[in-house]
C-alpha positions as CSV (number, residue, x, y, z in Angstrom):
1,X,10.3,-3.9,-18.3
2,X,7.4,-1.7,-17.1
3,X,5.4,-2.9,-20.1
4,X,6.0,-6.4,-19.1
5,X,4.9,-5.7,-15.5
6,X,1.7,-4.1,-16.8
7,X,1.0,-7.2,-19.0
8,X,1.7,-9.5,-16.1
9,X,-0.7,-7.6,-13.9
10,X,-3.5,-7.9,-16.5
11,X,-2.9,-11.5,-17.1
12,X,-2.7,-12.6,-13.5
13,X,-5.6,-10.4,-12.3
14,X,-7.7,-11.8,-15.3
15,X,-8.9,-8.3,-16.4
16,X,-7.9,-6.3,-19.4
17,X,-6.1,-2.9,-19.0
18,X,-8.9,-0.6,-20.2
19,X,-6.9,2.7,-20.4
20,X,-3.3,3.9,-20.6
21,X,-1.7,4.6,-17.3
22,X,1.1,7.2,-17.3
23,X,4.2,6.2,-15.4
24,X,6.0,9.2,-13.9
25,X,9.1,9.8,-11.9
26,X,8.6,11.7,-8.6
27,X,11.3,13.1,-6.3
28,X,11.2,12.5,-2.5
29,X,10.3,16.2,-2.1
30,X,7.4,15.9,-4.6
31,X,6.2,12.8,-2.8
32,X,6.0,14.7,0.4
33,X,4.0,17.4,-1.2
34,X,1.7,14.8,-2.8
35,X,1.2,13.1,0.6
36,X,0.5,16.3,2.4
37,X,-2.1,17.3,-0.2
38,X,-3.8,13.9,0.2
39,X,-3.9,14.1,4.0
40,X,-5.3,17.7,3.8
41,X,-8.4,16.6,1.9
42,X,-11.5,17.2,4.0
43,X,-12.4,13.5,4.2
44,X,-8.9,12.5,5.3
45,X,-8.7,15.3,7.8
46,X,-11.9,14.1,9.4
47,X,-10.5,10.5,9.4
48,X,-7.3,11.6,11.0
49,X,-9.1,13.8,13.6
50,X,-11.4,10.9,14.6
51,X,-8.6,8.4,14.7
52,X,-6.3,10.7,16.7
53,X,-9.0,11.3,19.2
54,X,-9.5,7.6,19.6
55,X,-5.8,7.0,20.0
56,X,-5.5,9.6,22.7
57,X,-8.5,8.2,24.6
58,X,-6.8,4.8,24.7
59,X,-3.5,6.6,25.6
60,X,-1.7,5.1,22.6
61,X,-0.9,8.5,21.2
62,X,0.4,10.9,23.9
63,X,2.0,14.3,24.4
64,X,2.5,16.5,21.4
65,X,2.6,13.6,18.9
66,X,0.6,14.3,15.7
67,X,-1.0,11.4,13.8
68,X,-0.6,13.3,10.5
69,X,3.1,13.8,11.2
70,X,3.6,10.1,12.0
71,X,1.7,9.1,8.8
72,X,4.0,11.4,6.7
73,X,7.1,10.1,8.3
74,X,6.3,6.5,7.7
75,X,4.9,6.9,4.2
76,X,7.9,9.1,3.1
77,X,10.3,6.4,4.2
78,X,8.4,3.4,2.8
79,X,6.6,4.4,-0.4
80,X,8.6,3.4,-3.4
81,X,5.7,3.7,-5.9
82,X,2.0,4.3,-5.9
83,X,-1.1,4.5,-8.1
84,X,-2.9,7.8,-8.1
85,X,-6.6,7.1,-8.9
86,X,-7.4,10.8,-9.4
87,X,-4.7,11.5,-12.1
88,X,-4.8,7.9,-13.3
89,X,-1.0,7.6,-13.1
90,X,1.6,5.4,-11.5
91,X,4.4,7.3,-9.8
92,X,7.7,5.9,-8.8
93,X,9.9,7.6,-6.3
94,X,13.5,8.4,-7.1
95,X,16.0,6.5,-4.9
96,X,17.2,8.5,-2.0
97,X,20.5,7.4,-0.5
98,X,19.3,8.5,2.9
99,X,16.2,6.3,2.8
100,X,18.0,3.2,3.9
101,X,14.8,1.2,4.7
102,X,13.3,1.9,1.3
103,X,16.6,1.1,-0.5
104,X,17.0,-2.2,1.4
105,X,13.4,-3.2,0.5
106,X,14.0,-2.4,-3.2
107,X,17.2,-4.4,-3.2
108,X,15.3,-7.6,-2.4
109,X,15.3,-9.9,-5.5
110,X,12.1,-9.4,-7.5
111,X,10.8,-6.5,-5.3
112,X,10.7,-4.1,-8.3
113,X,8.5,-6.5,-10.2
114,X,6.3,-7.1,-7.2
115,X,5.8,-3.3,-6.6
116,X,4.9,-2.6,-10.3
117,X,2.6,-5.6,-10.7
118,X,0.9,-4.6,-7.4
119,X,0.4,-1.0,-8.5
120,X,-0.8,-1.9,-12.0
121,X,-3.3,-4.3,-10.3
122,X,-4.8,-1.2,-8.6
123,X,-4.9,0.7,-11.9
124,X,-6.7,-2.2,-13.6
125,X,-9.3,-2.6,-10.8
126,X,-9.8,1.2,-10.6
127,X,-10.7,1.2,-14.3
128,X,-13.2,-1.7,-13.8
129,X,-14.6,-0.9,-10.4
130,X,-13.8,2.7,-9.6
131,X,-11.6,2.2,-6.5
132,X,-11.5,5.9,-5.8
133,X,-15.3,6.0,-5.4
134,X,-15.3,2.8,-3.3
135,X,-12.6,4.2,-1.0
136,X,-14.3,7.6,-0.5
137,X,-17.7,6.0,0.1
138,X,-16.3,3.8,2.9
139,X,-14.4,6.5,4.8
140,X,-17.4,7.4,7.0
141,X,-16.9,4.2,9.1
142,X,-13.5,2.9,10.2
143,X,-14.5,-0.8,10.0
144,X,-16.0,-0.3,6.6
145,X,-12.9,1.6,5.4
146,X,-10.6,-1.1,6.7
147,X,-12.6,-3.8,4.9
148,X,-12.6,-1.9,1.6
149,X,-8.9,-1.2,1.9
150,X,-8.1,-4.9,2.9
151,X,-10.0,-6.1,-0.2
152,X,-8.2,-3.7,-2.6
153,X,-4.7,-4.2,-1.1
154,X,-5.2,-8.0,-0.6
155,X,-6.0,-8.4,-4.3
156,X,-3.0,-6.4,-5.3
157,X,-0.7,-8.3,-2.9
158,X,-1.8,-11.7,-4.3
159,X,-1.4,-10.4,-7.8
160,X,2.1,-9.1,-7.0
161,X,3.2,-12.3,-5.3
162,X,2.0,-14.4,-8.2
163,X,4.0,-12.1,-10.5
164,X,7.1,-13.0,-8.5
165,X,6.2,-16.7,-8.7
166,X,5.1,-16.7,-12.3
167,X,8.0,-18.9,-13.6
168,X,7.5,-21.5,-10.8
169,X,5.0,-24.2,-10.3
170,X,3.8,-22.4,-7.1
171,X,1.3,-19.6,-6.8
172,X,-1.0,-18.3,-4.1
173,X,-3.8,-20.6,-5.2
174,X,-1.8,-23.8,-4.6
175,X,-1.8,-25.4,-1.1
176,X,1.8,-24.3,-0.4
177,X,1.3,-20.8,-1.7
178,X,-2.0,-20.4,0.3
179,X,-0.2,-21.6,3.4
180,X,2.5,-18.9,2.9
181,X,-0.2,-16.3,2.5
182,X,-1.8,-17.4,5.8
183,X,1.5,-16.9,7.5
184,X,1.5,-13.3,6.4
185,X,-1.5,-12.8,8.6
186,X,0.5,-13.8,11.7
187,X,3.2,-11.2,11.2
188,X,3.7,-9.0,14.3
189,X,4.1,-5.2,14.1
190,X,6.5,-4.7,17.0
191,X,9.6,-5.9,15.2
192,X,8.7,-4.1,12.0
193,X,8.1,-0.9,14.1
194,X,11.7,-1.0,15.5
195,X,13.1,-1.5,12.0
196,X,11.2,1.5,10.7
197,X,12.6,4.1,13.1
198,X,10.4,3.4,16.0
199,X,7.1,4.2,14.3
200,X,4.4,3.2,16.9
201,X,3.1,-0.4,16.3
202,X,-0.5,0.8,16.3
203,X,0.3,2.9,13.2
204,X,2.2,0.2,11.6
205,X,-0.8,-2.0,12.1
206,X,-3.2,0.5,10.6
207,X,-1.1,0.9,7.5
208,X,0.3,-2.6,7.0
209,X,-2.4,-5.0,8.3
210,X,-4.7,-4.4,5.3
211,X,-1.9,-5.8,3.1
212,X,-1.3,-8.8,5.3
213,X,-4.8,-9.6,6.5
214,X,-6.2,-8.4,3.2
215,X,-4.3,-11.1,1.3
216,X,-5.6,-13.8,3.7
217,X,-9.1,-12.3,3.5
């Protein structure tokens, strides 16, 4: 099945898979360690510090709340799989019965296919365009980073959606499919925030909007 997802990503993105990508299982505990290591990198620490300062000045983040802790909470609950550009691997997270939000998302018909095609799209584009370099080079400016992230995630969302629709006469390039993509850009963060344990809407927006607006973009 995973081989089929990889081939679909290559076919739909229109680029060959230039190298093998290891697919590895990761426990929720190992995911937390991976996320903490990622957030502790100097460039990410600087990004978090600047963003947290901005959020406090606008009084969006108050009291003892930590932006890093909020990031970890949300990503631990929602990440089902991810592509690691440094180790050139695709990691999928073992199901955790306690993670009801993640389990509910994965039970949606075709969601597994969408996730794998999406992540393999990242792997393919990384091999061709060095996404890790692009991401790091854009982190000095928030708008530039948001644009780069929206481009990368938007491409992967469209490829993943087309993977779901591959056996239908509709895809994201047809008028109906394009209309559905535009509707993604109108999604609000307040309701999603409530469904995900009260994570602040501003943080939901920072993490989710690149996927939604990126697909439209």
